[in-house]
PDB file of N, H, CA, C and O in Angstrom:
ATOM      1  N   UNK A   1      27.806 -20.249 -34.109  1.00  0.00           N
ATOM      2  CA  UNK A   1      28.955 -19.297 -33.873  1.00  0.00           C
ATOM      3  C   UNK A   1      28.901 -18.915 -32.382  1.00  0.00           C
ATOM      4  O   UNK A   1      27.866 -18.679 -31.759  1.00  0.00           O
ATOM      5  N   UNK A   2      30.195 -18.885 -31.878  1.00  0.00           N
ATOM      6  H   UNK A   2      31.036 -19.077 -32.384  1.00  0.00           H
ATOM      7  CA  UNK A   2      30.236 -18.631 -30.466  1.00  0.00           C
ATOM      8  C   UNK A   2      31.133 -17.316 -30.284  1.00  0.00           C
ATOM      9  O   UNK A   2      32.271 -17.349 -29.815  1.00  0.00           O
ATOM     10  N   UNK A   3      30.488 -16.171 -30.706  1.00  0.00           N
ATOM     11  H   UNK A   3      29.564 -16.144 -31.087  1.00  0.00           H
ATOM     12  CA  UNK A   3      31.343 -14.924 -30.637  1.00  0.00           C
ATOM     13  C   UNK A   3      31.002 -14.279 -29.330  1.00  0.00           C
ATOM     14  O   UNK A   3      29.842 -14.120 -28.948  1.00  0.00           O
ATOM     15  N   UNK A   4      32.151 -13.885 -28.609  1.00  0.00           N
ATOM     16  H   UNK A   4      33.093 -14.014 -28.920  1.00  0.00           H
ATOM     17  CA  UNK A   4      31.997 -13.231 -27.266  1.00  0.00           C
ATOM     18  C   UNK A   4      31.879 -11.745 -27.537  1.00  0.00           C
ATOM     19  O   UNK A   4      32.612 -11.174 -28.345  1.00  0.00           O
ATOM     20  N   UNK A   5      30.986 -11.170 -26.876  1.00  0.00           N
ATOM     21  H   UNK A   5      30.391 -11.634 -26.220  1.00  0.00           H
ATOM     22  CA  UNK A   5      30.821  -9.642 -26.926  1.00  0.00           C
ATOM     23  C   UNK A   5      31.850  -9.103 -26.001  1.00  0.00           C
ATOM     24  O   UNK A   5      32.026  -9.584 -24.882  1.00  0.00           O
ATOM     25  N   UNK A   6      32.545  -8.078 -26.483  1.00  0.00           N
ATOM     26  H   UNK A   6      32.402  -7.687 -27.392  1.00  0.00           H
ATOM     27  CA  UNK A   6      33.495  -7.306 -25.707  1.00  0.00           C
ATOM     28  C   UNK A   6      32.743  -6.475 -24.787  1.00  0.00           C
ATOM     29  O   UNK A   6      31.883  -5.715 -25.231  1.00  0.00           O
ATOM     30  N   UNK A   7      33.008  -6.558 -23.448  1.00  0.00           N
ATOM     31  H   UNK A   7      33.707  -7.176 -23.088  1.00  0.00           H
ATOM     32  CA  UNK A   7      32.344  -5.676 -22.423  1.00  0.00           C
ATOM     33  C   UNK A   7      33.259  -4.581 -21.982  1.00  0.00           C
ATOM     34  O   UNK A   7      34.476  -4.744 -21.886  1.00  0.00           O
ATOM     35  N   UNK A   8      32.657  -3.484 -21.721  1.00  0.00           N
ATOM     36  H   UNK A   8      31.668  -3.352 -21.799  1.00  0.00           H
ATOM     37  CA  UNK A   8      33.458  -2.399 -21.245  1.00  0.00           C
ATOM     38  C   UNK A   8      33.137  -2.292 -19.673  1.00  0.00           C
ATOM     39  O   UNK A   8      32.013  -2.549 -19.242  1.00  0.00           O
ATOM     40  N   UNK A   9      34.076  -1.942 -18.945  1.00  0.00           N
ATOM     41  H   UNK A   9      34.989  -1.733 -19.295  1.00  0.00           H
ATOM     42  CA  UNK A   9      33.830  -1.725 -17.445  1.00  0.00           C
ATOM     43  C   UNK A   9      32.740  -0.849 -17.200  1.00  0.00           C
ATOM     44  O   UNK A   9      32.535   0.112 -17.942  1.00  0.00           O
ATOM     45  N   UNK A  10      31.969  -1.123 -16.143  1.00  0.00           N
ATOM     46  H   UNK A  10      32.136  -1.903 -15.540  1.00  0.00           H
ATOM     47  CA  UNK A  10      30.836  -0.362 -15.858  1.00  0.00           C
ATOM     48  C   UNK A  10      31.311   1.002 -15.358  1.00  0.00           C
ATOM     49  O   UNK A  10      32.158   1.149 -14.476  1.00  0.00           O
ATOM     50  N   UNK A  11      30.675   1.995 -16.013  1.00  0.00           N
ATOM     51  H   UNK A  11      29.987   1.875 -16.729  1.00  0.00           H
ATOM     52  CA  UNK A  11      30.990   3.314 -15.520  1.00  0.00           C
ATOM     53  C   UNK A  11      30.003   3.866 -14.422  1.00  0.00           C
ATOM     54  O   UNK A  11      28.789   3.715 -14.556  1.00  0.00           O
ATOM     55  N   UNK A  12      30.525   4.480 -13.382  1.00  0.00           N
ATOM     56  H   UNK A  12      31.512   4.603 -13.273  1.00  0.00           H
ATOM     57  CA  UNK A  12      29.655   4.944 -12.389  1.00  0.00           C
ATOM     58  C   UNK A  12      28.615   5.886 -12.813  1.00  0.00           C
ATOM     59  O   UNK A  12      28.966   6.808 -13.548  1.00  0.00           O
ATOM     60  N   UNK A  13      27.370   5.790 -12.455  1.00  0.00           N
ATOM     61  H   UNK A  13      27.084   5.041 -11.857  1.00  0.00           H
ATOM     62  CA  UNK A  13      26.375   6.702 -12.866  1.00  0.00           C
ATOM     63  C   UNK A  13      26.282   7.901 -11.902  1.00  0.00           C
ATOM     64  O   UNK A  13      26.517   7.788 -10.699  1.00  0.00           O
ATOM     65  N   UNK A  14      25.925   9.053 -12.497  1.00  0.00           N
ATOM     66  H   UNK A  14      25.734   9.144 -13.474  1.00  0.00           H
ATOM     67  CA  UNK A  14      25.724  10.218 -11.634  1.00  0.00           C
ATOM     68  C   UNK A  14      24.438  10.069 -10.876  1.00  0.00           C
ATOM     69  O   UNK A  14      23.468   9.506 -11.383  1.00  0.00           O
ATOM     70  N   UNK A  15      24.426  10.562  -9.683  1.00  0.00           N
ATOM     71  H   UNK A  15      25.214  11.020  -9.271  1.00  0.00           H
ATOM     72  CA  UNK A  15      23.197  10.488  -8.842  1.00  0.00           C
ATOM     73  C   UNK A  15      22.049  11.236  -9.601  1.00  0.00           C
ATOM     74  O   UNK A  15      22.213  12.287 -10.220  1.00  0.00           O
ATOM     75  N   UNK A  16      20.896  10.578  -9.478  1.00  0.00           N
ATOM     76  H   UNK A  16      20.763   9.724  -8.975  1.00  0.00           H
ATOM     77  CA  UNK A  16      19.693  11.247 -10.142  1.00  0.00           C
ATOM     78  C   UNK A  16      19.305  12.535  -9.369  1.00  0.00           C
ATOM     79  O   UNK A  16      19.083  12.499  -8.158  1.00  0.00           O
ATOM     80  N   UNK A  17      19.233  13.609 -10.058  1.00  0.00           N
ATOM     81  H   UNK A  17      19.413  13.638 -11.041  1.00  0.00           H
ATOM     82  CA  UNK A  17      18.837  14.751  -9.449  1.00  0.00           C
ATOM     83  C   UNK A  17      17.356  14.876  -9.508  1.00  0.00           C
ATOM     84  O   UNK A  17      16.774  14.775 -10.588  1.00  0.00           O
ATOM     85  N   UNK A  18      16.695  15.101  -8.347  1.00  0.00           N
ATOM     86  H   UNK A  18      17.168  15.183  -7.470  1.00  0.00           H
ATOM     87  CA  UNK A  18      15.220  15.198  -8.278  1.00  0.00           C
ATOM     88  C   UNK A  18      14.727  16.433  -8.950  1.00  0.00           C
ATOM     89  O   UNK A  18      15.269  17.523  -8.766  1.00  0.00           O
ATOM     90  N   UNK A  19      13.680  16.258  -9.741  1.00  0.00           N
ATOM     91  H   UNK A  19      13.240  15.372  -9.890  1.00  0.00           H
ATOM     92  CA  UNK A  19      13.145  17.317 -10.512  1.00  0.00           C
ATOM     93  C   UNK A  19      12.335  18.175  -9.522  1.00  0.00           C
ATOM     94  O   UNK A  19      12.054  17.746  -8.403  1.00  0.00           O
ATOM     95  N   UNK A  20      11.959  19.418  -9.962  1.00  0.00           N
ATOM     96  H   UNK A  20      12.187  19.767 -10.871  1.00  0.00           H
ATOM     97  CA  UNK A  20      11.178  20.306  -9.147  1.00  0.00           C
ATOM     98  C   UNK A  20       9.821  19.726  -8.810  1.00  0.00           C
ATOM     99  O   UNK A  20       9.363  19.824  -7.672  1.00  0.00           O
ATOM    100  N   UNK A  21       9.182  19.128  -9.784  1.00  0.00           N
ATOM    101  H   UNK A  21       9.553  19.048 -10.709  1.00  0.00           H
ATOM    102  CA  UNK A  21       7.806  18.460  -9.561  1.00  0.00           C
ATOM    103  C   UNK A  21       7.865  17.352  -8.497  1.00  0.00           C
ATOM    104  O   UNK A  21       6.976  17.190  -7.660  1.00  0.00           O
ATOM    105  N   UNK A  22       9.067  16.539  -8.596  1.00  0.00           N
ATOM    106  H   UNK A  22       9.789  16.670  -9.275  1.00  0.00           H
ATOM    107  CA  UNK A  22       9.207  15.428  -7.600  1.00  0.00           C
ATOM    108  C   UNK A  22       9.286  15.995  -6.186  1.00  0.00           C
ATOM    109  O   UNK A  22       8.604  15.529  -5.273  1.00  0.00           O
ATOM    110  N   UNK A  23      10.121  16.999  -6.028  1.00  0.00           N
ATOM    111  H   UNK A  23      10.675  17.378  -6.770  1.00  0.00           H
ATOM    112  CA  UNK A  23      10.256  17.600  -4.740  1.00  0.00           C
ATOM    113  C   UNK A  23       8.933  18.255  -4.184  1.00  0.00           C
ATOM    114  O   UNK A  23       8.619  18.233  -2.994  1.00  0.00           O
ATOM    115  N   UNK A  24       8.187  18.848  -5.206  1.00  0.00           N
ATOM    116  H   UNK A  24       8.442  18.866  -6.173  1.00  0.00           H
ATOM    117  CA  UNK A  24       6.934  19.457  -4.707  1.00  0.00           C
ATOM    118  C   UNK A  24       5.910  18.398  -4.349  1.00  0.00           C
ATOM    119  O   UNK A  24       5.115  18.658  -3.446  1.00  0.00           O
ATOM    120  N   UNK A  25       5.852  17.225  -4.974  1.00  0.00           N
ATOM    121  H   UNK A  25       6.498  17.014  -5.707  1.00  0.00           H
ATOM    122  CA  UNK A  25       4.969  16.181  -4.626  1.00  0.00           C
ATOM    123  C   UNK A  25       5.391  15.584  -3.250  1.00  0.00           C
ATOM    124  O   UNK A  25       4.537  15.332  -2.401  1.00  0.00           O
ATOM    125  N   UNK A  26       6.645  15.373  -3.051  1.00  0.00           N
ATOM    126  H   UNK A  26       7.340  15.577  -3.741  1.00  0.00           H
ATOM    127  CA  UNK A  26       7.127  14.828  -1.764  1.00  0.00           C
ATOM    128  C   UNK A  26       6.777  15.854  -0.668  1.00  0.00           C
ATOM    129  O   UNK A  26       6.313  15.440   0.394  1.00  0.00           O
ATOM    130  N   UNK A  27       6.961  17.086  -0.857  1.00  0.00           N
ATOM    131  H   UNK A  27       7.337  17.423  -1.720  1.00  0.00           H
ATOM    132  CA  UNK A  27       6.635  18.138   0.167  1.00  0.00           C
ATOM    133  C   UNK A  27       5.097  18.130   0.388  1.00  0.00           C
ATOM    134  O   UNK A  27       4.655  18.237   1.532  1.00  0.00           O
ATOM    135  N   UNK A  28       4.331  18.014  -0.607  1.00  0.00           N
ATOM    136  H   UNK A  28       4.689  17.926  -1.537  1.00  0.00           H
ATOM    137  CA  UNK A  28       2.914  18.083  -0.455  1.00  0.00           C
ATOM    138  C   UNK A  28       2.425  16.901   0.359  1.00  0.00           C
ATOM    139  O   UNK A  28       1.554  17.037   1.218  1.00  0.00           O
ATOM    140  N   UNK A  29       3.027  15.682   0.065  1.00  0.00           N
ATOM    141  H   UNK A  29       3.735  15.572  -0.633  1.00  0.00           H
ATOM    142  CA  UNK A  29       2.681  14.525   0.819  1.00  0.00           C
ATOM    143  C   UNK A  29       3.082  14.680   2.334  1.00  0.00           C
ATOM    144  O   UNK A  29       2.257  14.403   3.205  1.00  0.00           O
ATOM    145  N   UNK A  30       4.278  15.097   2.633  1.00  0.00           N
ATOM    146  H   UNK A  30       4.948  15.321   1.926  1.00  0.00           H
ATOM    147  CA  UNK A  30       4.647  15.292   4.038  1.00  0.00           C
ATOM    148  C   UNK A  30       3.690  16.303   4.714  1.00  0.00           C
ATOM    149  O   UNK A  30       3.188  16.056   5.810  1.00  0.00           O
ATOM    150  N   UNK A  31       3.446  17.460   4.027  1.00  0.00           N
ATOM    151  H   UNK A  31       3.854  17.661   3.136  1.00  0.00           H
ATOM    152  CA  UNK A  31       2.573  18.475   4.708  1.00  0.00           C
ATOM    153  C   UNK A  31       1.213  17.927   4.926  1.00  0.00           C
ATOM    154  O   UNK A  31       0.617  18.201   5.967  1.00  0.00           O
ATOM    155  N   UNK A  32       0.632  17.104   3.935  1.00  0.00           N
ATOM    156  H   UNK A  32       1.117  16.881   3.089  1.00  0.00           H
ATOM    157  CA  UNK A  32      -0.651  16.521   4.072  1.00  0.00           C
ATOM    158  C   UNK A  32      -0.666  15.573   5.273  1.00  0.00           C
ATOM    159  O   UNK A  32      -1.600  15.600   6.075  1.00  0.00           O
ATOM    160  N   UNK A  33       0.368  14.736   5.398  1.00  0.00           N
ATOM    161  H   UNK A  33       1.127  14.714   4.747  1.00  0.00           H
ATOM    162  CA  UNK A  33       0.445  13.834   6.542  1.00  0.00           C
ATOM    163  C   UNK A  33       0.538  14.598   7.876  1.00  0.00           C
ATOM    164  O   UNK A  33      -0.113  14.184   8.836  1.00  0.00           O
ATOM    165  N   UNK A  34       1.313  15.690   7.986  1.00  0.00           N
ATOM    166  H   UNK A  34       1.842  16.026   7.207  1.00  0.00           H
ATOM    167  CA  UNK A  34       1.371  16.381   9.226  1.00  0.00           C
ATOM    168  C   UNK A  34      -0.037  17.016   9.552  1.00  0.00           C
ATOM    169  O   UNK A  34      -0.562  16.959  10.664  1.00  0.00           O
ATOM    170  N   UNK A  35      -0.568  17.614   8.469  1.00  0.00           N
ATOM    171  H   UNK A  35      -0.142  17.661   7.566  1.00  0.00           H
ATOM    172  CA  UNK A  35      -2.054  18.200   8.770  1.00  0.00           C
ATOM    173  C   UNK A  35      -3.005  17.216   9.278  1.00  0.00           C
ATOM    174  O   UNK A  35      -3.709  17.453  10.259  1.00  0.00           O
ATOM    175  N   UNK A  36      -3.041  16.067   8.602  1.00  0.00           N
ATOM    176  H   UNK A  36      -2.469  15.875   7.804  1.00  0.00           H
ATOM    177  CA  UNK A  36      -3.999  15.047   9.045  1.00  0.00           C
ATOM    178  C   UNK A  36      -3.708  14.552  10.381  1.00  0.00           C
ATOM    179  O   UNK A  36      -4.582  14.384  11.233  1.00  0.00           O
ATOM    180  N   UNK A  37      -2.425  14.312  10.562  1.00  0.00           N
ATOM    181  H   UNK A  37      -1.716  14.449   9.870  1.00  0.00           H
ATOM    182  CA  UNK A  37      -2.054  13.754  12.030  1.00  0.00           C
ATOM    183  C   UNK A  37      -2.396  14.745  13.044  1.00  0.00           C
ATOM    184  O   UNK A  37      -2.959  14.408  14.085  1.00  0.00           O
ATOM    185  N   UNK A  38      -2.088  15.924  12.793  1.00  0.00           N
ATOM    186  H   UNK A  38      -1.630  16.198  11.947  1.00  0.00           H
ATOM    187  CA  UNK A  38      -2.448  17.142  13.781  1.00  0.00           C
ATOM    188  C   UNK A  38      -4.000  17.198  14.018  1.00  0.00           C
ATOM    189  O   UNK A  38      -4.458  17.322  15.154  1.00  0.00           O
ATOM    190  N   UNK A  39      -4.753  17.106  12.952  1.00  0.00           N
ATOM    191  H   UNK A  39      -4.381  17.005  12.029  1.00  0.00           H
ATOM    192  CA  UNK A  39      -6.190  17.199  13.068  1.00  0.00           C
ATOM    193  C   UNK A  39      -6.735  15.963  13.715  1.00  0.00           C
ATOM    194  O   UNK A  39      -7.730  16.081  14.431  1.00  0.00           O
ATOM    195  N   UNK A  40      -6.184  14.787  13.535  1.00  0.00           N
ATOM    196  H   UNK A  40      -5.376  14.691  12.954  1.00  0.00           H
ATOM    197  CA  UNK A  40      -6.645  13.661  14.380  1.00  0.00           C
ATOM    198  C   UNK A  40      -6.195  13.704  15.838  1.00  0.00           C
ATOM    199  O   UNK A  40      -6.915  13.201  16.700  1.00  0.00           O
ATOM    200  N   UNK A  41      -5.141  14.229  16.121  1.00  0.00           N
ATOM    201  H   UNK A  41      -4.555  14.637  15.421  1.00  0.00           H
ATOM    202  CA  UNK A  41      -4.648  14.473  17.563  1.00  0.00           C
ATOM    203  C   UNK A  41      -5.610  15.419  18.230  1.00  0.00           C
ATOM    204  O   UNK A  41      -6.005  15.174  19.370  1.00  0.00           O
ATOM    205  N   UNK A  42      -6.027  16.542  17.541  1.00  0.00           N
ATOM    206  H   UNK A  42      -5.707  16.741  16.615  1.00  0.00           H
ATOM    207  CA  UNK A  42      -6.875  17.513  18.123  1.00  0.00           C
ATOM    208  C   UNK A  42      -8.214  16.953  18.365  1.00  0.00           C
ATOM    209  O   UNK A  42      -8.787  17.223  19.421  1.00  0.00           O
ATOM    210  N   UNK A  43      -8.788  16.165  17.444  1.00  0.00           N
ATOM    211  H   UNK A  43      -8.322  15.945  16.587  1.00  0.00           H
ATOM    212  CA  UNK A  43     -10.084  15.577  17.566  1.00  0.00           C
ATOM    213  C   UNK A  43     -10.080  14.523  18.709  1.00  0.00           C
ATOM    214  O   UNK A  43     -11.050  14.383  19.455  1.00  0.00           O
ATOM    215  N   UNK A  44      -8.970  13.806  18.808  1.00  0.00           N
ATOM    216  H   UNK A  44      -8.183  13.919  18.202  1.00  0.00           H
ATOM    217  CA  UNK A  44      -8.863  12.807  19.829  1.00  0.00           C
ATOM    218  C   UNK A  44      -8.842  13.328  21.209  1.00  0.00           C
ATOM    219  O   UNK A  44      -9.455  12.744  22.102  1.00  0.00           O
ATOM    220  N   UNK A  45      -8.133  14.448  21.429  1.00  0.00           N
ATOM    221  H   UNK A  45      -7.635  14.923  20.703  1.00  0.00           H
ATOM    222  CA  UNK A  45      -8.068  15.043  22.726  1.00  0.00           C
ATOM    223  C   UNK A  45      -9.253  15.922  23.006  1.00  0.00           C
ATOM    224  O   UNK A  45      -9.661  16.044  24.161  1.00  0.00           O
ATOM    225  N   UNK A  46      -9.832  16.551  21.978  1.00  0.00           N
ATOM    226  H   UNK A  46      -9.501  16.452  21.039  1.00  0.00           H
ATOM    227  CA  UNK A  46     -11.066  17.353  22.230  1.00  0.00           C
ATOM    228  C   UNK A  46     -12.210  16.465  22.617  1.00  0.00           C
ATOM    229  O   UNK A  46     -12.933  16.755  23.571  1.00  0.00           O
ATOM    230  N   UNK A  47     -12.384  15.388  21.893  1.00  0.00           N
ATOM    231  H   UNK A  47     -11.796  15.153  21.118  1.00  0.00           H
ATOM    232  CA  UNK A  47     -13.553  14.534  22.075  1.00  0.00           C
ATOM    233  C   UNK A  47     -13.336  13.378  22.982  1.00  0.00           C
ATOM    234  O   UNK A  47     -14.276  12.654  23.307  1.00  0.00           O
ATOM    235  N   UNK A  48     -12.050  13.174  23.423  1.00  0.00           N
ATOM    236  H   UNK A  48     -11.286  13.762  23.158  1.00  0.00           H
ATOM    237  CA  UNK A  48     -11.632  11.926  24.165  1.00  0.00           C
ATOM    238  C   UNK A  48     -12.378  11.780  25.522  1.00  0.00           C
ATOM    239  O   UNK A  48     -12.920  10.717  25.824  1.00  0.00           O
ATOM    240  N   UNK A  49     -12.394  12.844  26.311  1.00  0.00           N
ATOM    241  H   UNK A  49     -11.954  13.707  26.066  1.00  0.00           H
ATOM    242  CA  UNK A  49     -13.077  12.790  27.587  1.00  0.00           C
ATOM    243  C   UNK A  49     -12.270  11.682  28.410  1.00  0.00           C
ATOM    244  O   UNK A  49     -11.356  11.036  27.897  1.00  0.00           O
ATOM    245  N   UNK A  50     -12.672  11.528  29.680  1.00  0.00           N
ATOM    246  H   UNK A  50     -13.414  12.052  30.096  1.00  0.00           H
ATOM    247  CA  UNK A  50     -11.999  10.501  30.566  1.00  0.00           C
ATOM    248  C   UNK A  50     -12.824   9.188  30.481  1.00  0.00           C
ATOM    249  O   UNK A  50     -13.936   9.173  29.953  1.00  0.00           O
ATOM    250  N   UNK A  51     -12.290   8.183  30.972  1.00  0.00           N
ATOM    251  H   UNK A  51     -11.386   8.195  31.401  1.00  0.00           H
ATOM    252  CA  UNK A  51     -12.899   6.830  30.905  1.00  0.00           C
ATOM    253  C   UNK A  51     -14.176   6.785  31.719  1.00  0.00           C
ATOM    254  O   UNK A  51     -15.094   6.068  31.321  1.00  0.00           O
ATOM    255  N   UNK A  52     -14.303   7.487  32.813  1.00  0.00           N
ATOM    256  H   UNK A  52     -13.557   8.070  33.136  1.00  0.00           H
ATOM    257  CA  UNK A  52     -15.454   7.385  33.702  1.00  0.00           C
ATOM    258  C   UNK A  52     -16.649   7.958  33.150  1.00  0.00           C
ATOM    259  O   UNK A  52     -17.736   7.409  33.325  1.00  0.00           O
ATOM    260  N   UNK A  53     -16.514   9.134  32.427  1.00  0.00           N
ATOM    261  H   UNK A  53     -15.631   9.580  32.284  1.00  0.00           H
ATOM    262  CA  UNK A  53     -17.720   9.721  31.894  1.00  0.00           C
ATOM    263  C   UNK A  53     -18.048   9.202  30.417  1.00  0.00           C
ATOM    264  O   UNK A  53     -19.207   9.153  30.006  1.00  0.00           O
ATOM    265  N   UNK A  54     -16.958   8.823  29.657  1.00  0.00           N
ATOM    266  H   UNK A  54     -16.016   8.863  29.990  1.00  0.00           H
ATOM    267  CA  UNK A  54     -17.142   8.422  28.340  1.00  0.00           C
ATOM    268  C   UNK A  54     -16.411   6.984  28.189  1.00  0.00           C
ATOM    269  O   UNK A  54     -15.323   6.873  27.624  1.00  0.00           O
ATOM    270  N   UNK A  55     -17.066   5.974  28.709  1.00  0.00           N
ATOM    271  H   UNK A  55     -17.950   6.064  29.167  1.00  0.00           H
ATOM    272  CA  UNK A  55     -16.322   4.640  28.530  1.00  0.00           C
ATOM    273  C   UNK A  55     -16.209   4.121  27.051  1.00  0.00           C
ATOM    274  O   UNK A  55     -17.061   4.374  26.198  1.00  0.00           O
ATOM    275  N   UNK A  56     -15.184   3.441  26.844  1.00  0.00           N
ATOM    276  H   UNK A  56     -14.492   3.235  27.536  1.00  0.00           H
ATOM    277  CA  UNK A  56     -14.994   2.941  25.468  1.00  0.00           C
ATOM    278  C   UNK A  56     -16.065   1.879  25.152  1.00  0.00           C
ATOM    279  O   UNK A  56     -16.319   0.972  25.945  1.00  0.00           O
ATOM    280  N   UNK A  57     -16.668   2.021  23.991  1.00  0.00           N
ATOM    281  H   UNK A  57     -16.462   2.757  23.347  1.00  0.00           H
ATOM    282  CA  UNK A  57     -17.779   1.108  23.487  1.00  0.00           C
ATOM    283  C   UNK A  57     -17.240   0.341  22.347  1.00  0.00           C
ATOM    284  O   UNK A  57     -16.539   0.819  21.455  1.00  0.00           O
ATOM    285  N   UNK A  58     -17.657  -0.993  22.456  1.00  0.00           N
ATOM    286  H   UNK A  58     -18.227  -1.381  23.181  1.00  0.00           H
ATOM    287  CA  UNK A  58     -17.234  -1.736  21.299  1.00  0.00           C
ATOM    288  C   UNK A  58     -18.514  -2.444  20.658  1.00  0.00           C
ATOM    289  O   UNK A  58     -19.485  -2.746  21.352  1.00  0.00           O
ATOM    290  N   UNK A  59     -18.451  -2.680  19.334  1.00  0.00           N
ATOM    291  H   UNK A  59     -17.662  -2.434  18.771  1.00  0.00           H
ATOM    292  CA  UNK A  59     -19.473  -3.353  18.737  1.00  0.00           C
ATOM    293  C   UNK A  59     -19.273  -4.936  18.685  1.00  0.00           C
ATOM    294  O   UNK A  59     -20.085  -5.656  18.104  1.00  0.00           O
ATOM    295  N   UNK A  60     -18.208  -5.400  19.290  1.00  0.00           N
ATOM    296  H   UNK A  60     -17.548  -4.815  19.762  1.00  0.00           H
ATOM    297  CA  UNK A  60     -17.853  -6.757  19.238  1.00  0.00           C
ATOM    298  C   UNK A  60     -18.945  -7.599  20.046  1.00  0.00           C
ATOM    299  O   UNK A  60     -19.456  -7.140  21.067  1.00  0.00           O
ATOM    300  N   UNK A  61     -19.245  -8.734  19.583  1.00  0.00           N
ATOM    301  H   UNK A  61     -18.830  -9.107  18.753  1.00  0.00           H
ATOM    302  CA  UNK A  61     -20.142  -9.698  20.275  1.00  0.00           C
ATOM    303  C   UNK A  61     -19.439 -10.745  21.003  1.00  0.00           C
ATOM    304  O   UNK A  61     -20.094 -11.677  21.470  1.00  0.00           O
ATOM    305  N   UNK A  62     -18.086 -10.689  21.160  1.00  0.00           N
ATOM    306  H   UNK A  62     -17.554  -9.932  20.780  1.00  0.00           H
ATOM    307  CA  UNK A  62     -17.292 -11.601  21.751  1.00  0.00           C
ATOM    308  C   UNK A  62     -17.556 -11.555  23.284  1.00  0.00           C
ATOM    309  O   UNK A  62     -17.632 -10.457  23.835  1.00  0.00           O
ATOM    310  N   UNK A  63     -17.696 -12.696  23.985  1.00  0.00           N
ATOM    311  H   UNK A  63     -17.634 -13.588  23.537  1.00  0.00           H
ATOM    312  CA  UNK A  63     -17.924 -12.670  25.437  1.00  0.00           C
ATOM    313  C   UNK A  63     -16.721 -12.028  26.172  1.00  0.00           C
ATOM    314  O   UNK A  63     -16.882 -11.537  27.289  1.00  0.00           O
ATOM    315  N   UNK A  64     -15.572 -12.029  25.583  1.00  0.00           N
ATOM    316  H   UNK A  64     -15.441 -12.428  24.675  1.00  0.00           H
ATOM    317  CA  UNK A  64     -14.416 -11.405  26.336  1.00  0.00           C
ATOM    318  C   UNK A  64     -14.614  -9.856  26.284  1.00  0.00           C
ATOM    319  O   UNK A  64     -13.928  -9.167  27.039  1.00  0.00           O
ATOM    320  N   UNK A  65     -15.468  -9.293  25.479  1.00  0.00           N
ATOM    321  H   UNK A  65     -16.026  -9.853  24.866  1.00  0.00           H
ATOM    322  CA  UNK A  65     -15.696  -7.936  25.516  1.00  0.00           C
ATOM    323  C   UNK A  65     -16.979  -7.501  26.215  1.00  0.00           C
ATOM    324  O   UNK A  65     -17.455  -6.373  26.090  1.00  0.00           O
ATOM    325  N   UNK A  66     -17.472  -8.410  26.911  1.00  0.00           N
ATOM    326  H   UNK A  66     -17.086  -9.326  27.013  1.00  0.00           H
ATOM    327  CA  UNK A  66     -18.744  -8.196  27.706  1.00  0.00           C
ATOM    328  C   UNK A  66     -18.448  -7.220  28.868  1.00  0.00           C
ATOM    329  O   UNK A  66     -17.320  -7.069  29.337  1.00  0.00           O
ATOM    330  N   UNK A  67     -19.589  -6.551  29.306  1.00  0.00           N
ATOM    331  H   UNK A  67     -20.505  -6.674  28.925  1.00  0.00           H
ATOM    332  CA  UNK A  67     -19.351  -5.568  30.424  1.00  0.00           C
ATOM    333  C   UNK A  67     -19.151  -6.301  31.802  1.00  0.00           C
ATOM    334  O   UNK A  67     -20.050  -6.426  32.634  1.00  0.00           O
ATOM    335  N   UNK A  68     -17.895  -6.760  31.942  1.00  0.00           N
ATOM    336  H   UNK A  68     -17.165  -6.658  31.266  1.00  0.00           H
ATOM    337  CA  UNK A  68     -17.661  -7.469  33.172  1.00  0.00           C
ATOM    338  C   UNK A  68     -16.606  -6.568  33.989  1.00  0.00           C
ATOM    339  O   UNK A  68     -15.788  -5.875  33.385  1.00  0.00           O
ATOM    340  N   UNK A  69     -16.663  -6.609  35.280  1.00  0.00           N
ATOM    341  H   UNK A  69     -17.328  -7.172  35.771  1.00  0.00           H
ATOM    342  CA  UNK A  69     -15.739  -5.721  35.991  1.00  0.00           C
ATOM    343  C   UNK A  69     -14.237  -6.085  35.758  1.00  0.00           C
ATOM    344  O   UNK A  69     -13.877  -7.261  35.711  1.00  0.00           O
ATOM    345  N   UNK A  70     -13.370  -5.034  35.612  1.00  0.00           N
ATOM    346  H   UNK A  70     -13.662  -4.079  35.650  1.00  0.00           H
ATOM    347  CA  UNK A  70     -12.071  -5.294  35.352  1.00  0.00           C
ATOM    348  C   UNK A  70     -11.308  -5.598  36.559  1.00  0.00           C
ATOM    349  O   UNK A  70     -11.290  -4.793  37.490  1.00  0.00           O
ATOM    350  N   UNK A  71     -10.645  -6.761  36.608  1.00  0.00           N
ATOM    351  H   UNK A  71     -10.660  -7.415  35.851  1.00  0.00           H
ATOM    352  CA  UNK A  71      -9.799  -7.159  37.722  1.00  0.00           C
ATOM    353  C   UNK A  71      -8.439  -6.437  37.711  1.00  0.00           C
ATOM    354  O   UNK A  71      -7.811  -6.293  36.662  1.00  0.00           O
ATOM    355  N   UNK A  72      -8.023  -6.016  38.823  1.00  0.00           N
ATOM    356  H   UNK A  72      -8.533  -6.133  39.675  1.00  0.00           H
ATOM    357  CA  UNK A  72      -6.769  -5.361  38.983  1.00  0.00           C
ATOM    358  C   UNK A  72      -5.642  -6.409  39.242  1.00  0.00           C
ATOM    359  O   UNK A  72      -6.007  -7.435  39.816  1.00  0.00           O
ATOM    360  N   UNK A  73      -4.528  -6.317  38.953  1.00  0.00           N
ATOM    361  H   UNK A  73      -4.232  -5.484  38.486  1.00  0.00           H
ATOM    362  CA  UNK A  73      -3.507  -7.234  39.351  1.00  0.00           C
ATOM    363  C   UNK A  73      -3.245  -7.199  40.864  1.00  0.00           C
ATOM    364  O   UNK A  73      -3.180  -6.137  41.483  1.00  0.00           O
ATOM    365  N   UNK A  74      -3.101  -8.378  41.418  1.00  0.00           N
ATOM    366  H   UNK A  74      -3.154  -9.240  40.915  1.00  0.00           H
ATOM    367  CA  UNK A  74      -2.903  -8.533  42.803  1.00  0.00           C
ATOM    368  C   UNK A  74      -4.232  -8.675  43.629  1.00  0.00           C
ATOM    369  O   UNK A  74      -4.241  -9.171  44.756  1.00  0.00           O
ATOM    370  N   UNK A  75      -5.329  -8.217  43.006  1.00  0.00           N
ATOM    371  H   UNK A  75      -5.321  -7.814  42.090  1.00  0.00           H
ATOM    372  CA  UNK A  75      -6.604  -8.301  43.644  1.00  0.00           C
ATOM    373  C   UNK A  75      -7.247  -9.766  43.482  1.00  0.00           C
ATOM    374  O   UNK A  75      -7.251 -10.343  42.395  1.00  0.00           O
ATOM    375  N   UNK A  76      -7.765 -10.295  44.598  1.00  0.00           N
ATOM    376  H   UNK A  76      -7.762  -9.827  45.481  1.00  0.00           H
ATOM    377  CA  UNK A  76      -8.354 -11.646  44.402  1.00  0.00           C
ATOM    378  C   UNK A  76      -9.805 -11.632  44.850  1.00  0.00           C
ATOM    379  O   UNK A  76     -10.485 -12.655  44.773  1.00  0.00           O
TER     380      UNK A  76
END
């Protein structure tokens, strides 16, 4: 049997209203992100120092990361 189902035109759905819990979770995630970002920025600038007194140290064994003098552009 080849019976066609009668289809009705699609009715537009109402926008999903966010629940109170959903808003609370989203707000908590955003606040947590801002707090952690702020803490990392504070630690970065508090412990950063300048490059002459606290040079960047790497654990890489690559020869390109060896302690070689840095050449400036234009210098030969």
